[in-house]
C-alpha positions as CSV (number, residue, x, y, z in Angstrom):
1,M,42.1,-49.2,164.0
2,S,44.0,-46.8,165.1
3,T,47.6,-47.1,166.7
4,V,48.2,-43.7,168.0
5,K,46.3,-41.6,170.2
6,I,46.7,-38.0,168.4
7,S,47.4,-37.0,165.1
8,I,49.2,-33.9,164.6
9,I,48.3,-32.5,161.3
10,I,50.2,-28.9,159.6
11,P,49.4,-27.6,156.4
12,I,52.3,-25.5,155.0
13,Y,52.7,-22.8,152.7
14,N,56.3,-21.1,152.4
15,H,57.2,-21.0,156.4
16,A,60.8,-23.1,155.7
17,G,61.8,-20.5,158.4
18,V,59.5,-21.6,160.8
19,I,58.9,-25.3,160.8
20,E,61.8,-27.0,162.4
21,K,60.9,-25.1,165.7
22,C,57.4,-26.2,165.6
23,L,58.4,-29.8,165.0
24,K,61.4,-29.7,167.6
25,S,58.9,-28.6,170.3
26,I,56.6,-31.8,168.8
27,F,59.1,-33.8,169.3
28,A,59.8,-32.3,173.0
29,Q,57.0,-33.9,174.1
30,T,55.9,-35.6,177.1
31,F,53.3,-37.2,175.4
32,K,54.9,-39.7,172.9
33,D,51.9,-41.0,171.7
34,F,51.2,-39.5,168.3
35,E,51.9,-39.3,164.4
36,V,52.9,-36.0,162.6
37,V,51.3,-35.3,159.0
38,V,52.5,-32.2,157.1
39,V,50.9,-31.4,154.1
40,N,53.1,-29.1,152.0
41,D,50.4,-26.8,149.6
42,G,52.5,-25.7,147.1
43,S,55.5,-24.0,148.9
44,T,57.9,-21.9,146.9
45,D,60.2,-21.4,149.3
46,N,62.9,-23.8,150.8
47,L,61.0,-25.8,152.2
48,L,61.9,-29.4,151.3
49,S,65.6,-29.2,151.5
50,V,65.0,-28.1,155.2
51,M,62.1,-31.1,156.0
52,R,64.4,-33.7,154.7
53,P,66.2,-34.7,158.3
54,W,62.4,-35.4,159.4
55,L,60.9,-37.0,156.6
56,A,61.6,-40.5,158.8
57,K,59.7,-39.4,161.5
58,I,56.8,-37.9,159.9
59,K,54.0,-38.5,157.2
60,F,55.3,-36.1,154.4
61,F,53.0,-34.7,151.4
62,N,53.4,-32.8,148.5
63,R,50.3,-31.4,146.9
64,Q,49.6,-28.3,144.5
65,N,48.7,-25.0,146.4
66,S,44.8,-25.7,147.2
67,G,44.5,-23.5,150.7
68,A,45.0,-24.5,154.5
69,P,41.6,-25.8,155.2
70,S,42.0,-28.1,151.8
71,A,45.5,-29.4,153.2
72,R,43.9,-29.6,156.7
73,N,41.4,-32.1,155.3
74,F,43.5,-33.7,153.0
75,G,45.8,-34.4,156.2
76,F,42.8,-35.4,158.0
77,E,42.5,-38.3,155.1
78,Q,45.8,-39.1,155.9
79,S,46.0,-39.6,159.8
80,I,44.7,-42.6,161.9
81,G,44.9,-40.9,165.9
82,E,42.0,-41.3,167.6
83,Y,42.2,-37.5,168.3
84,L,43.5,-34.8,166.5
85,L,45.3,-31.2,166.8
86,F,45.5,-29.1,163.5
87,C,48.5,-27.3,164.1
88,D,50.1,-24.0,162.0
89,A,53.8,-24.4,161.2
90,D,54.5,-21.0,163.4
91,V,53.3,-22.9,167.0
92,I,55.7,-23.7,169.4
93,M,54.3,-26.1,171.8
94,K,55.1,-26.4,175.5
95,P,56.4,-29.3,176.5
96,D,53.5,-30.9,178.1
97,M,51.1,-29.1,176.1
98,L,49.5,-33.0,174.4
99,E,49.6,-34.3,177.7
100,K,47.2,-31.9,179.7
101,M,45.5,-31.2,177.1
102,Y,44.7,-35.3,176.4
103,D,44.9,-35.6,180.4
104,K,41.7,-33.0,180.3
105,L,39.9,-34.2,177.3
106,Q,39.7,-37.9,179.0
107,A,38.7,-36.7,182.1
108,D,35.6,-34.5,180.3
109,G,33.8,-37.1,178.4
110,S,31.2,-35.1,177.0
111,A,33.8,-32.2,175.7
112,A,34.6,-32.7,171.7
113,Y,37.7,-30.9,171.9
114,V,40.1,-29.1,174.9
115,Y,41.6,-25.7,174.1
116,S,44.0,-23.3,175.8
117,S,45.0,-19.7,176.2
118,F,48.5,-18.9,174.0
119,K,51.0,-16.1,173.4
120,F,51.0,-14.3,170.4
121,G,54.8,-12.7,170.0
122,W,54.6,-10.4,173.0
123,K,51.0,-10.5,173.6
124,T,49.1,-13.2,175.8
125,F,45.4,-14.4,174.5
126,K,44.0,-15.3,178.4
127,L,40.8,-17.0,177.3
128,W,38.2,-18.1,179.4
129,P,35.3,-20.9,179.5
130,F,33.5,-22.3,176.9
131,D,31.0,-19.6,176.4
132,E,28.8,-19.8,173.0
133,K,27.5,-16.2,173.3
134,K,31.2,-15.1,172.9
135,L,32.0,-18.0,170.2
136,K,28.8,-16.5,168.2
137,N,30.8,-13.0,168.4
138,I,34.3,-13.5,168.1
139,P,36.6,-16.3,166.9
140,Y,38.0,-16.6,170.2
141,I,39.1,-20.3,170.1
142,H,42.6,-20.9,168.1
143,T,42.7,-23.9,165.6
144,T,45.5,-25.4,167.8
145,S,43.2,-27.5,169.9
146,L,42.9,-31.2,170.9
147,L,39.3,-32.7,169.0
148,R,37.9,-35.7,169.1
149,R,38.3,-37.7,165.5
150,E,34.7,-38.8,165.5
151,C,33.5,-35.3,166.1
152,F,35.3,-33.4,163.4
153,P,33.1,-32.1,160.1
154,G,36.0,-31.2,158.1
155,F,36.8,-28.0,157.1
156,D,34.7,-25.6,154.9
157,Q,36.9,-25.4,151.9
158,E,34.8,-22.5,149.9
159,L,35.6,-19.9,153.5
160,K,38.4,-17.7,152.6
161,R,38.9,-16.7,156.4
162,F,37.4,-17.8,159.6
163,Q,37.7,-21.4,158.7
164,D,38.6,-22.2,162.4
165,W,35.6,-20.5,163.6
166,D,33.2,-22.0,161.4
167,L,34.4,-25.1,162.7
168,W,33.9,-24.4,166.0
169,L,30.4,-22.7,165.6
170,T,29.1,-25.8,163.3
171,L,30.7,-28.6,166.8
172,W,28.3,-26.1,168.8
173,E,25.3,-26.7,166.5
174,R,25.8,-30.0,166.5
175,G,25.7,-30.0,170.1
176,R,29.1,-30.3,171.0
177,R,31.0,-27.8,173.3
178,G,34.7,-27.5,174.4
179,V,36.6,-27.2,177.3
180,W,39.0,-24.7,178.6
181,L,42.3,-25.7,180.0
182,N,43.4,-22.5,182.1
183,E,46.8,-22.3,180.7
184,I,49.2,-20.8,178.1
185,L,50.3,-24.2,176.5
186,F,51.8,-23.1,173.6
187,H,53.2,-19.3,171.3
188,I,52.9,-18.2,167.8
189,V,56.1,-16.8,166.1
190,A,55.0,-13.4,165.0
191,G,54.2,-12.6,161.9
192,G,52.9,-15.9,160.7
193,T,49.4,-16.7,160.0
194,M,48.0,-15.7,163.2
195,S,47.7,-12.2,161.8
196,K,45.5,-13.9,159.6
197,W,43.5,-15.5,162.3
198,L,42.6,-12.2,164.0
199,P,41.7,-9.0,163.5
200,K,44.7,-6.5,163.9
201,M,42.1,-4.3,166.0
202,I,42.2,-7.2,168.2
203,I,46.1,-8.3,168.6
204,G,46.5,-3.8,168.8
205,L,48.4,-3.1,165.8
206,P,47.4,-0.6,163.3
207,L,44.7,-1.0,161.1
208,K,43.8,0.1,157.4
209,L,40.7,0.7,156.3
210,R,41.2,-2.2,153.5
211,E,41.9,-4.4,156.1
212,I,38.8,-3.2,158.2
213,T,36.4,-3.6,155.5
214,R,38.2,-7.2,154.5
215,Y,37.3,-8.0,157.9
216,K,33.4,-7.1,158.2
217,T,33.2,-8.9,154.8
218,A,34.4,-12.1,155.5
219,K,32.9,-12.1,159.5
220,K,29.5,-11.1,157.7
221,V,29.5,-14.5,155.5
222,I,30.2,-16.6,159.1
223,Q,27.3,-14.7,160.6
224,D,25.2,-15.6,157.5
225,K,25.9,-19.1,157.2
226,H,25.3,-19.5,160.8
227,R,22.5,-17.2,161.3
228,I,23.7,-15.0,163.7
229,K,22.4,-11.9,163.9
């Protein structure tokens, strides 16, 4: 039986330079009923020395490099929370993020998850209420959203990109929707994993032809899987 409300699951690969800020923001939360599961996905930097002071506060696992989707699924298997929050290592939470997300999901019993607006470096991603048509077109919901445990279908470990987009589309196909919390509740350190999550054409950076091709190829994989025309 679960003994905590929220399991925060962090896959990490060579993010020794940002993980401390992420963890500090988590342990500064006003909502205290949580556990932190960190899955080291075969890092080759000085992560282990950086993590040493935190080991008494978290569940920490070392694995051979298998990719973020596999690390997230492994972290889920080690977790016990009623709710899940898959957090990237370069995310810094506002102190009331967990509290507000939890309260929002408690207030909407029909929603499977709650997502918020956020910042990436200097740029604000001001989102909108859940819209399945937009969801089929662009991956606008970030992985760092609060999800009911019983709704989690697992990440598709075969996908090389857009695993989070695939997750939210899978839930929609199963009749489960999200609810938007109209606040900026976290920001992402520029230069981290975010640049892989959204195409650079969206975040306003120069885009090379090779990157455009990779983006379109990865998008088509998701479109084909979910029969999106």
